[in-house]
N, C-alpha and C positions, 0 to 999 in steps of 0.2 A: 258177712261172715267173718272177718277179719275182728273186725269189734267185739262182737260176740265172744271168740276167742281170748281178746284182750281183758277183758271183762272176766270172764272165767277165770282167767290166771292170776288176776290180781287178788278175786276172793282167794285163792288158794293161798296164793303168797301171804298173806294175812293172815290166813289161818295159822300158819306155819309158825310164823313170826310172833302171833299174837300165845300158842302153846307154848313156844321158846322162852316167853317173856315171864309166864306163867310159871313154869319150871322155875326159872331162876330167883322168882320172887316169891314163890311160896315159901313162907315160915319154917313149917313142918319138913320142906325139904330141905331145905337149910342146912337144917338140924340135924337130920338123915343120911346127910350126905358129905362126905369131906370136899375139901377145895380140889383134889384133883379128880373128885367124881364130877363134880358139878362142870369143870374144866372140859373133860371129856364128851359130855351131853351134847355142852353149847357146841364142840368142832365137830362133833358128828351129825350135830341139827345143821350147823353151817353147810358142811359137805353136802349134805341131803340135799338142801338149798340150789346149792349149784347145780348138783345132777340134775334136780327138778325141773329148773329152767334150759340145761341143756339139751335135756330130750325134747322137751317143749317147743325148743326153736326146732329141733330135727324135724319131728312131727309137723310142725309149720312147715317147713321149706325155708326156714329160718326167715320168714319175712316180718319177722319184729326185730332181727336183729339187723336185717337188710335196712329197714327202714332208719335207724336208729345209726348205721356206720355210712349212710351218704351225705356225701355234702349238705351243708347248708345252704349255699348260695349255686343254683347251676341255670347258664340260660342259653339255647339255643336261637343263634343270631342269625342263622342263613336259613331261616322258611321264607321262601317273597311273600311280600303283601299285596292281594289281589282285592279289591274293595273300590269303595265311594272315591277315595281320594287317588286313585292310581290309573291316571290315562298316559302311561309312558311304558317304551320299553315293549317287551316279549311278554308282559303281564297287563298290559294296556287292557282295561276294563270294557267287556261289549256293552250294548246296549240293555241286551238279552240277558240279563244275569245278578245274581242277589246272592246273599249270606252265606247258605247252603252248600252250593257250586264253588263260592269261592272259595271257602276253607278245604274243599275236599282238595279242589282245584291246588291249593296252596301246600298243602301237604303230600300231595302224590310229586308233586316239585320238587320238594325239598329233597325225598328220594331219590329220582332220577331226572333232574333237570333235565328241560329239552326235549323230552322223549315223550310224553304224555300229547294226549289231544286234548288241549284245553276247551279248546271251542263244543267238544261233544259234552265235555262235564255242566258247560256254563248249558249247553240247547236241554240236557235232561232236567235242570235246578235253575229255570229262568224265573220263576217266581219267588216271589219275599213271603211264602208263607212256611209253615214248619212241616215238614217232609217227614215220613214215618223212618226210623232210625233205624227199622230192621230192614227196609227197603234199598235205603243207603248202603248197607253193611253188605247186601246182593249185590248192588252197583258194582261198589268196590272191586269187590271179588272177579265180577268180571271185566274189568280192567285189565288190557294189555298195551303195553307200552311200543313204540315202532320199536323198540331191539329186543321185544319177547319178552321182557319183564313182565311178571304179576306181584298181586298184593293179596295178605291177607289183613281183613276188616273185624274187629270184636266190639262188638258191644257190653260192656262192663260197669259195673256199679261200685263205688269205693271213696272212701272220706278223703277229703284234703291232704291229711298226714301222708295217703299212700300216692300221691301224682309224685313222689320223689323217683319212687320205683319206674318210674318211667322216663321223668327229666332229672338224667344225671350220666356222668359220663361215659358209663359202658352201654345204656341204652338209649340214649339220645332220640327219644320219641316223643315227639310233638304230640298232645293230645285236643280231639274236637269235643266242645261242651256245647250246651244248646242253655241259652241262659234269657230270662225276660228282656225289656227292653227299659227295664228300671226295676225296681224293689216294691214300687207303688203302680205294678202294672194291673189292672182289675183281671178276675180268675175268670172271665168270662171271653178274655182277647188269648186265644191260646194260637201267639205267635211268638215262638223262643229264637231269637236269630242262632246259629250257630256263630263259635267262635275258637281261636286255636290257641290254646295253653301254650306259650312256648319259655316260659323261665318261674321261677318258683326262687325265694328268699325267707328261707326261714326264721332267717335272723329279724327281721323288719318287719314278717308276717305279709308279705306281698306276694301278688302272681304279677306275670307278664302274659297279656293276651294279645291277640293281632284279632282286630272285629271289624267286619266289611263297614259297618257305620261309622266306629269310631276311632278306627286308623291302626296301624300299626306299633308295637312296644307299648300300649294300654296299660298303665299300673292300677291293680285293683287289692286292695287290703284281703286278709282274709276274713275281716269282719263284712264290708261290703260283699265278697263274693259270696258270702255266707246268706246275707241277706237277700239277694237272689238267687238263691238255691230254697230259699223257706217260701218264695214267690211260687216257685212251681208246682203244678200238684204233686203227693207225696209218690206219686209211679215214675215220675220221670225224676225226682232229686237225682242228686251226684251219680248220675250215666255219663258216659263219657263212649268215643267213636276212637276205637285205637288203631291205628293204621299201620302197617309195616310190610316190607320187602318179604314176598313166599320165601326168597334165599335168607331171612335176617340173620339165623346164626352164622351164615358165609358171609355176610354183606360189613365191605370193608369202607368205612367212614373216609379212611385216606382214600378211594380210589374213585371217589364219587367228587365232580366237579361241584363247589359249591361257590357261594355269593355273597357278599353283605349285601342283607334287601331294606334295611330299616334307616340308611341314614336318609341324605338329602334328596334321594327321589322322589319320597311325599315330604310333605309337612306335618309337624306333630300338633294335633290340636287339642288345646288347653279344657282342664276339666268342663269348664262351660260349653266348651264350643262342642263337649261328646254329650252334654247331656239336650245342647240343641239337637244333635243328631240321633241321638234316643227317642228325641219325639217325633222325630221325622221317620224312625222305625216303626213305630209304633202307630202311625198314620197311615204309611204303603202296607205295614200287616192288616189291620183292617180294612182299608181298603181293597186289596187283593183278597181278604176274607169275604167281600162283600157285607162285611160289619159297620153299616152305614154312618149311625148313631156315633160309634166311637172311633172312626173315621173323622168324622167333624171333629169332634171333640179333642183330638190330637194332631188335627190338622191347624186350629187354631190355637193350640201351645205352641205347634211351631213357627207359625209364621205371626205371633203376636209375640214371640220372643224378639227382644231388641238387636239381638245378634242374627237375625234372619238375613238382614239387609245389608249387614259387613262380612258375614260367614260363609255365605250360600250365595254362590255365582250368578249374577242377573238372570243367565239364561237358565238354571236351573230353577230359579223365584217363579219363572214363569211355568214352567213343566209343574210345578207343584202347586202353583196355584190353581193352573189347570184341573190338574185331579181332584183337588179340593173342590172345585165347582163342580165337575162329573160325580162327586161322592155327593152332593148338596142337591144337585139338579136332577141329575137322570137315577141317585139312587135315592133320594129322599124327597122327591118332588118338589122342593122349595125353589122354583124359575127364577123369581126375582132375587132372590139371595145370592144365588149361583150367576146370574147377571153382574151383579155387584164386584163379584169376587174377580168375574174376567175383565171387567175395566180395570182392576190394579193392575191385572196380568198385563193388559194391553198396553198400560203405561208407562211398562218396563222396557222401554222401547229405543235404549241405547247403551255401549260396549259391551253388549252379551259375552264379547268373547276376551274381557279382562276384567280383573287379574288371574282369572281361576282357571287357568287349561287344564292344572293336573287334574281335574274332578272327573269322576267315569261318566260316560256318556258326552262328554264335551262333544265330542266331534261329529259324533251320532246326530247332534241335536241342530248343529251347523248342516250337517250335509244335509239333512232333510228340510233347507229352507234354500231357497234360489239366490246366489248371488247379488248382493246390495238388497236383498230381504232379510239380513240377519235379525232385525228388532222385532220379528214375530215370529211365531212357532203356529204354526198350521193350526195344532190341537185348540189353542185358543178358540179360534175362527169354527172349527167344527162343533165342539161344546156350546158357542154361543149361538150357533145356529140350530142345534137341537133345544136349547132354551126357548126361542125364538117360533120354533114349531110346535111346542107344544103348547106354548102361549097362544095359538091361532095365528100370528103374525108372520107370515108368506112370506111379502116381501122383503122385511129384515132376514127373515131364514136362509132366503136366495141370497141375498148380498154376504150374509157370513161366509155360507159355502164357499162363494166365488171369492170370497179373499183367501180361503186356507189354500183353494187350487191355484191362488197366484203365487203367493208361499212355497208349496209343493205340489205341484203339477200331478203327482204320481199316485196321489191318493184317489182311490175310485169309490169310497163311500160317500163323498162330500157331491159328488156328480152324480151320483145315484138317488142321491136326496134331491137334487135341485130336478132331475126329471122326473120321480116322482111327486115334487112339489108342484112343476107346472102342469105336470098331466092331472092333478089333483081339480086345476084350478080351471084346466078344459073343461073337464067334466061339469065342474059345479055351472058354468057358462052357457 
């Protein structure tokens, strides 16, 4: 809407200027009017032009003037980072979480730190899929902090130029946007991770975003950002979730405890590492959407990246290889290939807890393995058991399920599968 009004204003202004130019350049007019008369017409036209601009500014609630008057550089530094790289302090990332819950929790905690039930937000948005933005809006408006505060949430569409209406010293409002994992993301993979926009620099044409997958304080140029927007379906482009306190007009930024969330708590990823985790995001999104062909393609991009072995914690390498094998085997029925992937996962059996303890799910993955068996994750053997079972190799399937139970005895699934296979053997004999 704003863009349409600006275009219309441009047309009107151009018409006025052209009329002035025509009047001043017309030879007959020059001869017919004295210099004083021409000067009077010019001044009247100039005054009319100024009045026209002032009237339009008033009618449009001064939005255009606001954009021009906003500071060119502004960044909110105290939005907590909650995501893949944070396994520390009160925002330690739980296993059951992903981009939407993490982004919403980060913004709510920015407004009222320490009084939101973050675990409930993660429970609501635990999967790496694109959630309906209107449903998120309704969820946020039903959130009540432990000390009684509430929020408003608005789904809005506006251009990159209008972001400054929220990112400025008066409003100080981070924005949640939903962007594809890369500008090359296939159109049929409809997974658009939530990110939090925390800063803008109009001089260098850059945005600062906090990304579940890419880490805190990630810089995107306007060109990169626009390329991501262009990769979205038309109906999703330039759409934002704006969350503010219900009592925003009375909200006093000086009265709320804030903290600097982006420094040494978590490491900053290089651009190459962000591209690595972009592939991981696409793989996880496709996997959760049960789009196993796309999941396989992106898992291959992820695990074949040279940085996979140096920038991904070994314990997560095992985990992701297990999910890759599950997509290939249980998803696509390629059992032999899945066993090859699992063999690679099983070979990663040393120093799983070093040196990446800051990564999300780190403690969860270790806690689900008995002491002394941290070199293996039970999921590897559960999926391996599934592959052998589907290939008809009952002894090997039982052996794999038993290995899974040695690592984590709390799994009921492998126990049930062993009982079913033993019963099946008894019936056949």
